[in-house]
C-alpha positions as CSV (number, residue, x, y, z in Angstrom):
1,X,-165.3,74.1,30.4
2,X,-163.8,71.3,32.6
3,X,-161.8,69.6,29.9
4,X,-161.1,72.5,27.5
5,X,-157.9,73.7,25.9
6,X,-155.0,75.2,27.8
7,X,-155.4,78.6,29.2
8,X,-152.2,80.2,27.9
9,X,-152.7,83.5,29.7
10,X,-152.6,81.7,33.0
11,X,-149.6,79.7,31.8
12,X,-147.7,82.9,31.0
13,X,-148.8,84.3,34.3
14,X,-147.4,81.3,36.0
15,X,-144.0,81.8,34.4
16,X,-144.0,85.4,35.5
17,X,-144.7,84.3,39.1
18,X,-142.0,81.7,39.2
19,X,-139.2,83.6,37.6
20,X,-140.2,86.8,39.5
21,X,-139.3,88.9,36.6
22,X,-140.7,92.5,36.2
23,X,-140.0,95.7,34.4
24,X,-140.6,97.6,37.6
25,X,-137.3,98.7,39.1
26,X,-138.5,98.3,42.7
27,X,-139.5,94.7,42.1
28,X,-136.3,94.0,40.3
29,X,-134.3,95.3,43.3
30,X,-136.3,93.1,45.6
31,X,-135.5,90.1,43.5
32,X,-131.8,90.9,43.4
33,X,-131.8,91.5,47.1
34,X,-133.4,88.1,47.9
35,X,-131.1,86.3,45.4
36,X,-128.1,87.9,47.0
37,X,-129.2,86.9,50.5
38,X,-129.8,83.3,49.4
39,X,-126.6,83.2,47.5
40,X,-124.7,84.0,50.7
41,X,-126.7,81.2,52.5
42,X,-125.6,78.7,49.9
43,X,-122.0,79.9,50.0
44,X,-122.0,79.6,53.8
45,X,-123.5,76.1,53.5
46,X,-120.8,74.9,51.1
47,X,-118.0,76.3,53.2
48,X,-119.4,74.9,56.4
49,X,-119.7,71.4,54.8
50,X,-116.4,71.6,52.9
51,X,-118.2,71.2,49.6
52,X,-117.4,72.5,46.1
53,X,-119.9,73.7,43.6
54,X,-120.0,76.0,40.5
55,X,-122.3,79.0,40.3
56,X,-124.3,79.6,37.1
57,X,-124.9,83.1,35.9
58,X,-128.5,83.0,37.2
59,X,-127.4,82.1,40.7
60,X,-127.9,78.3,40.8
61,X,-125.0,76.2,42.2
62,X,-124.2,72.8,40.9
63,X,-121.8,69.9,41.4
64,X,-121.2,67.0,39.0
65,X,-122.0,63.7,40.7
66,X,-121.8,61.4,37.6
67,X,-120.5,62.3,34.2
68,X,-121.5,60.7,30.9
69,X,-119.5,62.4,28.1
70,X,-121.1,60.1,25.5
71,X,-124.6,61.1,26.6
72,X,-127.0,63.2,24.5
73,X,-127.1,66.9,25.2
74,X,-130.5,68.6,25.5
75,X,-132.1,70.7,22.9
76,X,-135.0,73.1,23.4
77,X,-138.4,71.4,23.2
78,X,-137.2,67.9,23.9
79,X,-138.8,65.7,26.6
80,X,-136.6,64.9,29.6
81,X,-137.1,62.0,32.0
82,X,-135.4,62.4,35.4
83,X,-135.1,60.9,38.8
84,X,-134.4,63.1,41.7
85,X,-134.0,63.5,45.5
86,X,-134.8,66.7,47.2
87,X,-134.2,68.3,50.6
88,X,-134.0,71.8,51.9
89,X,-130.7,73.6,52.7
90,X,-131.6,73.3,56.4
91,X,-131.6,69.5,56.0
92,X,-135.3,68.7,55.9
93,X,-136.0,65.8,53.5
94,X,-138.7,66.8,50.9
95,X,-139.2,64.0,48.4
96,X,-137.5,61.4,46.3
97,X,-137.9,59.7,43.0
98,X,-134.4,58.3,43.3
99,X,-132.2,56.8,40.6
100,X,-132.6,53.4,42.3
101,X,-136.5,53.6,42.3
102,X,-138.4,51.2,40.2
103,X,-141.2,52.5,38.0
104,X,-141.7,55.5,35.8
105,X,-139.4,58.6,36.1
106,X,-140.6,62.2,36.1
107,X,-141.1,63.6,32.6
108,X,-141.3,67.2,31.3
109,X,-140.5,69.3,28.3
110,X,-137.3,71.2,28.3
111,X,-138.7,74.7,27.9
112,X,-139.1,77.7,30.2
113,X,-142.0,76.8,32.5
114,X,-142.0,73.1,31.7
115,X,-141.2,72.1,35.2
116,X,-141.5,73.7,38.7
117,X,-139.0,74.3,40.4
118,X,-137.8,76.3,37.4
119,X,-134.3,75.9,38.8
120,X,-134.4,72.2,37.6
121,X,-135.1,73.3,34.1
122,X,-132.2,75.8,34.2
123,X,-130.0,73.1,35.8
124,X,-130.6,70.3,33.3
125,X,-129.4,72.6,30.5
126,X,-125.9,71.8,31.8
127,X,-126.4,68.1,31.7
128,X,-126.3,65.1,29.2
129,X,-128.4,62.0,29.2
130,X,-127.1,59.6,31.9
131,X,-125.5,62.3,34.0
132,X,-126.3,63.1,37.6
133,X,-125.8,66.6,39.1
134,X,-126.5,68.1,42.5
135,X,-128.2,71.6,42.4
136,X,-128.5,74.2,45.1
137,X,-131.6,76.1,44.0
138,X,-132.5,79.5,45.5
139,X,-136.1,79.9,46.5
140,X,-136.6,82.5,43.7
141,X,-136.1,79.7,41.3
142,X,-138.1,77.1,43.2
143,X,-141.4,77.9,45.1
144,X,-140.7,81.4,46.4
145,X,-143.1,82.1,49.3
146,X,-145.3,79.1,48.6
147,X,-145.3,76.5,51.5
148,X,-146.7,73.0,52.0
149,X,-147.5,71.8,55.5
150,X,-144.3,71.1,57.3
151,X,-142.6,69.5,54.3
152,X,-141.8,72.7,52.3
153,X,-141.4,75.9,54.3
154,X,-141.8,79.2,52.4
155,X,-138.6,80.6,50.8
156,X,-136.9,77.2,51.0
157,X,-133.5,76.8,49.2
158,X,-133.5,73.3,47.7
159,X,-130.7,70.8,47.4
160,X,-131.8,68.5,44.5
161,X,-130.0,65.6,43.0
162,X,-131.1,65.1,39.4
163,X,-130.3,62.3,37.0
164,X,-131.4,62.4,33.4
165,X,-132.5,58.9,32.4
166,X,-133.8,59.7,28.9
167,X,-134.0,62.4,26.3
168,X,-136.7,62.1,23.6
169,X,-138.4,64.1,21.0
170,X,-142.2,64.5,21.3
171,X,-142.6,62.4,18.2
172,X,-140.7,59.5,19.8
173,X,-143.4,59.3,22.5
174,X,-146.1,58.3,20.1
175,X,-145.3,54.6,19.9
176,X,-144.7,54.3,23.7
177,X,-148.1,55.9,24.4
178,X,-149.8,53.7,21.8
179,X,-148.3,50.6,23.5
180,X,-149.4,51.9,26.9
181,X,-153.0,52.3,25.6
182,X,-153.0,48.8,24.1
183,X,-151.7,47.3,27.3
184,X,-154.5,49.1,29.2
185,X,-157.0,47.6,26.8
186,X,-155.6,44.1,27.2
187,X,-155.2,44.2,31.0
188,X,-158.7,45.5,31.5
189,X,-160.1,43.0,28.9
190,X,-161.8,45.6,26.9
191,X,-163.5,44.1,23.8
192,X,-164.7,45.6,20.5
193,X,-162.2,48.5,20.8
194,X,-161.7,50.5,17.6
195,X,-158.5,52.5,16.7
196,X,-159.2,55.8,14.9
197,X,-156.9,57.0,12.1
198,X,-155.8,60.0,14.3
199,X,-154.4,57.7,17.0
200,X,-157.1,57.4,19.7
201,X,-159.1,54.3,20.6
202,X,-162.8,54.1,21.4
203,X,-165.2,51.4,22.7
204,X,-169.0,51.5,22.4
205,X,-170.5,49.7,25.4
206,X,-174.1,50.8,24.7
207,X,-175.3,51.6,21.3
208,X,-177.3,54.8,20.9
209,X,-179.9,55.8,18.3
210,X,-180.2,58.3,15.5
211,X,-177.3,59.9,13.6
212,X,-173.8,60.7,14.7
213,X,-173.2,64.3,15.8
214,X,-172.0,66.8,13.2
215,X,-169.8,69.8,13.5
216,X,-171.6,72.7,15.1
217,X,-174.2,70.5,16.9
218,X,-174.5,70.8,20.7
219,X,-173.9,67.6,22.6
220,X,-174.6,67.0,26.3
221,X,-172.1,64.5,27.8
222,X,-171.6,63.0,31.3
223,X,-168.0,61.8,31.7
224,X,-165.3,60.6,34.0
225,X,-161.6,61.2,33.1
226,X,-158.9,58.8,34.3
227,X,-155.2,58.3,33.9
228,X,-154.1,54.8,32.8
229,X,-153.4,53.9,36.5
230,X,-157.2,54.3,37.0
231,X,-156.7,57.5,39.0
232,X,-159.7,59.9,38.4
233,X,-158.5,63.4,37.5
234,X,-161.9,65.0,36.5
235,X,-165.5,64.2,36.1
236,X,-168.8,65.9,35.4
237,X,-171.0,66.5,38.4
238,X,-174.1,64.4,39.0
239,X,-177.0,65.8,37.0
240,X,-174.7,68.4,35.5
241,X,-173.3,67.1,32.2
242,X,-171.1,69.3,30.1
243,X,-172.4,70.8,26.8
244,X,-170.3,71.9,23.9
245,X,-170.4,72.4,20.2
246,X,-168.8,69.6,18.3
247,X,-165.8,70.6,16.0
248,X,-165.2,74.0,17.6
249,X,-162.1,73.3,19.7
250,X,-164.2,73.6,22.8
251,X,-162.6,70.5,24.3
252,X,-159.5,68.5,23.8
253,X,-159.2,67.0,20.3
254,X,-159.4,63.3,21.2
255,X,-162.5,63.9,23.3
256,X,-164.2,65.8,20.5
257,X,-163.3,63.2,17.9
258,X,-164.4,60.4,20.2
259,X,-167.8,61.9,20.8
260,X,-168.3,62.1,17.1
261,X,-168.3,58.3,17.0
262,X,-171.3,58.1,19.4
263,X,-175.0,58.5,18.9
264,X,-177.5,59.9,21.3
265,X,-177.8,57.5,24.3
266,X,-174.5,55.8,23.6
267,X,-172.1,54.9,26.4
268,X,-168.5,54.1,25.9
269,X,-164.8,54.8,26.5
270,X,-162.3,57.1,24.7
271,X,-158.6,56.3,25.2
272,X,-156.5,59.2,24.1
273,X,-152.7,59.7,23.6
274,X,-151.3,62.9,25.3
275,X,-150.8,64.7,21.9
276,X,-154.6,64.6,21.5
277,X,-155.3,65.3,25.2
278,X,-153.4,67.7,27.5
279,X,-149.9,67.5,25.9
280,X,-146.9,68.6,27.9
281,X,-148.8,70.3,30.7
282,X,-146.6,71.5,33.6
283,X,-144.6,69.2,35.7
284,X,-144.3,69.9,39.5
285,X,-141.9,68.2,41.9
286,X,-142.3,67.1,44.5
287,X,-145.5,65.3,43.5
288,X,-147.0,65.8,46.9
289,X,-147.2,69.6,46.6
290,X,-148.6,69.5,43.0
291,X,-152.3,69.9,43.6
292,X,-152.0,72.6,46.3
293,X,-149.4,74.6,44.3
294,X,-151.4,74.5,41.0
295,X,-154.5,75.4,42.9
296,X,-152.7,78.4,44.5
297,X,-151.8,79.7,41.0
298,X,-155.2,78.8,39.6
299,X,-153.9,76.4,37.0
300,X,-155.5,73.0,36.0
301,X,-153.8,69.8,37.2
302,X,-152.9,68.1,34.0
303,X,-150.0,65.5,34.2
304,X,-147.5,66.0,31.4
305,X,-147.4,63.4,28.6
306,X,-150.0,61.1,30.1
307,X,-152.5,59.2,27.9
308,X,-156.0,59.5,29.4
309,X,-159.2,57.6,29.3
310,X,-162.8,59.0,29.4
311,X,-165.9,57.0,30.3
312,X,-168.7,58.8,28.6
313,X,-172.4,58.9,28.0
314,X,-173.9,61.0,25.3
315,X,-177.2,62.3,26.8
316,X,-178.3,64.5,24.0
317,X,-177.5,65.9,20.5
318,X,-179.2,68.9,19.1
C-alpha cells in the first residue's frame, strides 16, 4: 500500500542501525572500539584548534555558543524546531539551515529516532529554547558507514551548530496547520471547500453518482499526493490505481475519511493535517541526503509534521 500506515518494525530496525546497539559481545566491542577511535580524533581536533568542549556520557562533545537561561527546557515527546549548520571534522561543508535563514526551520519530535543524526537528538537534551550549541558528533551517532556523493563521506564525524527556535507540544501544532491549510485554499483559489469535523478539508470538483462508500467496501482510487509547497511526494501509477477496504485502517485516516465523502466517478482534493496523515515521521538532516538515506534503510520518505494534499479520482466502489 503506497499510502498506508507506518511500518513500525522498519522504524525499530532503523533505530537499531543508527544507535548500533546489540546484545552480541563482539558487536558491542566493535562499537566501543570505533567510538574510542573517534573520541581521540575529536580530542585531537579540539587541542589542535585550541577549543574547549564538554563530553557527554555517550561520547558527544558540545560547546555552548549562546545561552538562554529563561528558555523552555525540552520534555520527551515535544516538537522541536531548529536551525543548524553542519560540516565534517575534516572541514568539508555539508549543509546549512542557519539561524539567519528566512523561512521554515527544521522540525522533529524529541524522542529516540525522531531525527537523524541521532546525535542531534541526544544533544538538544542539554539545551533550552533560544539556545545555540556546537556539537561534535561521532559517526556512530550520525550516519555511520552511509555516504552521499562527495558531500558526506562514510564514517564522517560531524560538527553541527544547532539553535532551538521553538519548542511545542503536538497539540499546539493543530492551529498552525489549520491556518496553513486555509492559506493554501485561499492562495490557490479553491472554491466550495468543506471542513470536516475531524479537521481535514475536502473539495469535490466533479460529482460522482450512486451512494457514498461504506465501511468494508472496496474502493479503487487514482491519486497524487503533494505537500503544501506543491511538491509531489507520491502518486498512483498510470492505469494502476490503488484499491483498499474503507474503514479498515489500510490507509492514513484523513485519506480514508476523505474518500468516504466521494461517490463513484467523483474527482476532488483532500487536504489533511499531519495528525491525520503521516504524523511525526523521521527527520533527516541534511535535507539533501534524505531520499538516498531513507531508501538505503528501506523507509518511506514522509516529512515530519507536514500537512498534505491529495488530488483523487474514485474510479470504482464495490
